[in-house]
PAMAR-168801 format. One record per residue: residue in one letter; y, x, z of N, C-alpha, C, CB in turn. Coordinates in steps of 0.001 Angstrom, whole numbers, plus 500000, padded with zeros to 6 digits. Glycine has a CB too. Layout:
# PAMAR-168801
AYXZYXZYXZYXZ;...
END
This chain:
# PAMAR-168801
M268685345560578165268108346713578815268549347974578076266567346603578864;V268918348976578843269355350271578331268365351323578811270815350612578796;A268025352256577935267165353371578329267943354675578191265867353407577469;L267738355551579150268301356900579097267131357865578999269206357213580358;R267098358659577947265977359551577683266368361008577945265489359381576235;A265486361702578643265665363132578893264351363848578587266118363398580370;E264428364901577811263199365638577542262957366626578672263273366369576174;M261687366870578926261351367681580093260407368829579789260746366818581142;D260247369167578519259317370241578217259964371611578350258762370069576827;A259154372549578781259553373948578773259129374524577429258917374745579975;L259870375492576959259590376098575661258971377479575837260871376191574821;P258195377954574853257569379262574968258578380386574735256417379379573980;V259484380520575673260551381520575608260591382228576954261946380868575258;K260665383551576939260759384308578185262224384406578594260130385727578031;E262507383991579801263876384085580312264140385531580693264101383131581535;E265138386132580067265358387561580231266615387877581030265438388220578887;V266928387049581998268041387336582885267478387646584266269049386143582938;D268165388491584998267715388865586336268487388051587367267900390390586583;L268179386759587416268830385851588352267763385179589199269695384795587606;P268091384788590426267075384215591307266450382925590787267673383957592644;F267159382184589950266626380919589444265971381055588076267725379895589372;A265849382274587546265214382486586242263749382072586300265338383966585805;S263290381463585229261907380993585166260928382162585179261690380142583914;K259933382017586002258827382971586037257525382260585658258707383626587444;A257652381020585198256495380180584885255806380629583608256918378725584757;T254498380382583565253718380609582355252911379352582074252788381859582499;A252508379210580831251696378058580425250828378463579249252590376834580055;E249860377621578923249016377862577757249808377493576510247683377046577840;W249862378400575554250562378153574300249809378882573200252059378617574371;N249345378164572208248612378738571076247470379645571529249562379520570184;G246728379197572546245566379935573008245853381009574038244904380550571861;N247106381327574295247454382328575304247799381614576611248648383221574824;P246947381723577647247176380986578886248334381519579727245932381003579704;K248871382677579418249941383282580218251237383447579423249491384636580749;T251556382494578579252792382546577800253981382216578698252729381567576599;P255003383081578743256198382756579532256880381511578955257190383959579554;V257336380622579826258039379414579398259309379235580215257131378174579533;M260265378548579629261518378232580331262087376940579768262554379395580195;H263006376349580509263693375150580031264908375589579226264110374215581220;A264659375953577994265729376354577094266376375104576492265190377293575978;C267422375274575750268111374166575064268659373127576027267170373494574091;G268872373467577272269458372518578214268492371520578800270537371789577557;H267199371684578585266240370710579104266310370600580624264828371085578678;D266612371702581308266766371625582759267970370770583125266911373030583361;M269048370891582346270234370076582607269960368609582293271430370582581781;H269224368340581228268884366954580886268117366307582035268050366898579579;M267173367047582578266384366520583700267262366312584932265219367474584037;A268144367265585216269025367136586375269937365913586234269869368412586552;I270453365674585033271305364507584787270504363224584999271894364548583352;A269321363147584429268493361941584566268114361704586030267219362061583700;M267803362762586753267473362605588174268702362167588969266912363924588748;G269876362662588588271110362214589235271365360740588977272296363038588749;V271129360305587739271266358878587402270269358066588220271043358637585873;A269036358561588349268010357850589130268421357715590596266658358581589032;E269149358675591100269601358614592498270805357680592674269962360019592995;I271703357680591717272954356916591846272807355449591454274030357550590997;L272034355139590411271956353768589897271542352720590929270997353727588765;P270603352973591824270254351932592802271449351490593656269142352434593710;R272381352395593914273582352043594692274547351182593874274301353319595171;M274393351192592546275286350439591661274624349172591123275734351318590500;R273443348867591575272629347789591006273373346460590907271387347603591834;K274097346081591928274774344773591931275847344688590846275406344506593305;G276421345803590455277478345787589435276978345965588019278467346852589727;L275687346168587848275149346369586499274755345034585872273934347317586536;P275149344801584611274829343526583966273393343444583440275783343288582832;G272645344507583526271273344504583006270440345566583692271265344730581489;R269348345910583039268441346894583606268576348227582880266996346394583540;V268232349298583589268240350643583020266854351242583210269340351541583683;V266315351788582141265010352448582181265245353931581924264009351830581124;L264648354776582741264734356216582526263456356685581842264959356974583870;L263610357364580722262473357900579964262450359419580121262560357497578451;F261362359931580634261192361372580750260193361783579680260710361794582192;Q260699362356578606259904362620577414259294364017577453260758362457576164;P257955364094577477257316365405577376257170365831575914255940365383578062;A257002367103575727256617367662574422257563367326573279255258367185574066;E258862367324573558259829367048572496259674368037571350261259367098573044;E259427369297571678259360370348570672257985370446570015259720371672571295;A257038369617570419255662369727569902255410368778568747254658369453571010;S256369368656567871256218367791566715255145368362565801257558367633565962;P254383367609565114254448366160564973253542365401565942254094365785563575;T252879366088566865251909365403567718252465364990569071250721366279567926;G253615365481569445254133365201570785255406364396570750254373366481571529;G256121364460571851257429363847571927257429362343571792258286364414570896;A258479361825571171258681360383571047257548359704570290259996360101570353;R257061360357569240255982359757568451254769359470569338255584360686567279;R254406360428570160253250360242571044253523359154572086252894361566571745;M254728359150572633255073358119573613254999356727573003256470358366574174;M255484356586571787255435355283571121253984354870570869256223355321569787;K253171355828570423251759355546570164251044355106571442251066356783569571;E251449355674572582250825355334573851251428354076574484250948356496574807;G252404353454573807252945352181574276254027352267575336251857351371574798;V254890353245575233255933353430576242256804352179576418256809354617575866;F257021351409575366257860350224575454257045348936575463258837350201574306;G255801349014575858254951347828575873255507346699576720253591348188576367;E255909346996577934256387345968578856257911345902578923255830346221580238;H258563347026578770260024347106578895260606347692577616260436347967580129;R261058346821576730261627347286575458263154347259575553261130346402574262;P263796348442575524265259348480575643265959348028574364265715349884576001;D267177347554574535268019347193573389268619348443572750269143346225573823;V268817349469573551269409350718573076268849351864573916270976350674573156;V268691353013573261268240354217573960269317355280573793266850354722573412;F269753355843574905270692356957574865269899358235575098271835356789575929;A269901359098574104269265360403574229270384361408574450268394360765572957;Q270252362209575447271331363144575758271032364532575236271568363198577253;H272083365269574983271962366670574622273199367386575105271768366853573095;V273015368567575636274132369360576129274866369941574929273650370488577097;S276186369855574937276971370342573811278115371211574323277515369163572968;P277973372533574263279032373406574761280322373322573945278546374825574777;E280285372656572795281496372518571982282493371541572591281132372066570580;L282003370617573435282898369641574046283537370221575305282138368344574378;P284797369869575584285443370332576813284725369784578056286926369910576827;V284805370521579138284198370086580399284760368722580775284455371122581537;G283875367811581169284285366475581584284343365464580452285611366548582236;Q284106365889579227284147364990578078282736364775577545285070365554576969;I282456363549577119281169363264576494281417362750575088280350362236577326;G280435362910574240280505362392572883279395361377572691280399363531571839;V279684360306572003278698359254571757278743358926570274278977357976572634;R277573358687569700277502358322568295276302357422568080277420359575567396;R276435356430567241275318355549566891274433356267565888275823354188566313;G273119356155566074272166356741565137271840358185565469272703356656563735;P271117358830564584270706360214564829271907361143564935269777360696563719;I271801362104565843272907363052566010272433364496566078273688362720567262;T271184364719566420270681366083566494269497366247565553270282366442567938;G269137367478565307268013367773564439266695367461565116268047369218564011;A265647367576564377264310367326564898263478368588564773263635366152564156;S262526368695565641261586369806565581260401369381564738261132370248567004;D260005370230563827258837369926563014258199371233562603259210369068561771;R257009371149562103256303372341561654255891372139560208255067372640562551;F255960373220559462255517373163558078255090374555557651256631372612557150;K254306374614556609253823375878556076254409376060554688252265375924556041;V254915377250554427255505377562553139254740378729552531257020377892553278;T254360378595551277253758379699550538254708380046549404252324379331549998;I255149381309549390256096381750548365255465382897547601257464382178548992;E255482382788546296254977383855545453256139384406544650253832383355544523;G256243385723544608257346386338543896256859387392542928258327386942544866;A257800387976542226257504389075541312258534390153541576257523388614539804;G258056391342541942258957392438542265259684392963541055258204393549542914;G260537393892541324261299394500540247262209395555540817262103393452539473;H263152395968540071264080397013540479265382396381540966264349397995539313;A265981396997541972267221396463542542268355396418541537267639397287543730;S268287397229540500269351397224539489269224396063538516269343398527538722;K268080395351538577267863394231537665267340393010538431266873394630536547;P268111392514539405267628391397540218267391390130539413268606391109541318;H268052389991538288267889388805537443266518388772536764268991388760536387;Q265773389875536858264438389924536265263333389805537329264266391227535477;T263716389475538545262738389364539636262670387940540168263091390331540774;I261660387684540928261575386472541739261443386993543165260343385510541310;D262553387028543860262604387651545175262080386696546243264036388087545507;A260870386934546693260242386058547681260986386078549009258793386462547896;I261586387192549359262317387260550625263546386370550569262723388709550947;V264271386404549469265434385526549319264996384069549359266182385826547999;A263910383750548681263412382372548692263018381966550102262212382215547738;Y262412382879550849261973382574552220263146382293553142261150383725552780;T264223383012552988265372382821553871266252381658553427266196384093553931;F265871380984552364266597379817551865268066380109551580266495378689552859;R268330381295551127269703381618550745269663382492549506270466382329551903;D270705382480548774270781383257547554272003384156547666270852382339546286;P271817385463547862272966386344548094273833386577546872272492387654548598;V273362386200545694274116386480544474274847385253543967273194387007543395;G274232384105544046274840382896543534273753381917543169275737383192542327;P274122380805542522273124379800542164272016380357541278273791378644541466;E272333381319540451271315381942539606271593383437539598271321381345538141;F270534384240539502270742385675539397271387385992538059269412386441539560;M272355386841538107273034387260536880272806388754536709274569386920536923;A272827389210535484272714390644535244273921391326535882272626390963533709;P273710392430536604274840393098537245275741393769536216274343394130538256;P277048393851536518277953394553535601277646396052535618279442394296535987;P278142396789534617277852398228534546278252399000535807278560398825533356;S279255398538536538279705399249537735279156398600539002281235399288537787;A277954398061538938277369397365540087277180398320541256276024396725539705;P277370397819542477277170398679543643275697399053543810277684397984544910;V275457400115544538274099400579544809273426399593545754274103402018545415;A272139399336545550271386398439546421271383398997547838269937398249545903;D271447398109548827271499398555550220270132398526550886272464397694551006;H269083398598550092267738398632550653266936399698549943267045397256550537;P265929400254550631265140401297549970264336400717548805264196401977550980;S264094401545547837263331401129546670262282402196546386264259400902545430;H261109401764545973260067402729545620260460403510544365258716402013545403;E261418402998543633261813403639542388263066404489542557262041402595541317;S263521404706543825264714405518544040264462406966543638265156405443545506;R265460407558543081265369408987542786266770409560542807264675409248541411;K266854410825543091268158411480543174268726411640541765268047412865543889;M269944411192541605270605411313540310271508412551540360271430410013539961;G271438413416539319272182414671539274273592414434539040271665415575538240;
END
């Protein structure tokens, strides 16, 4: 048995194109009952593909060596409480357990008409986490003496693996500083 999985959730994103098929739908999201939603990330295409498979497969039934199950997964982006985890908890494979599941994702990097297949995980996962960062301010001319919470938050280090003292001819900081003053 083979399963083809398509996610069907709309995301809390306002579609900002002026086209006749643009989403005008709203849904409850984080307590706001009128949050604009759309099928971003290709979810509309995933559903269209799965529905096309559902229409075509019955005509091919005699030539198929096994069974095909279509999985329409809600709440893919609602980790950790939604998506596949919730479906598994509710017993989605209780009666029909597939040997393999094909999860699809639209990939604009591939040429039209070409598909890519890979065993195992291939895309990232949606999850939620809370980060608390504490820093210590300082002067832009001495970044090696600070703990820059903004740099830590963005998970990147603009200077290198460790802050180094700037050379005597260091460039001027490109951000405002409370300690700025006009030099004569």
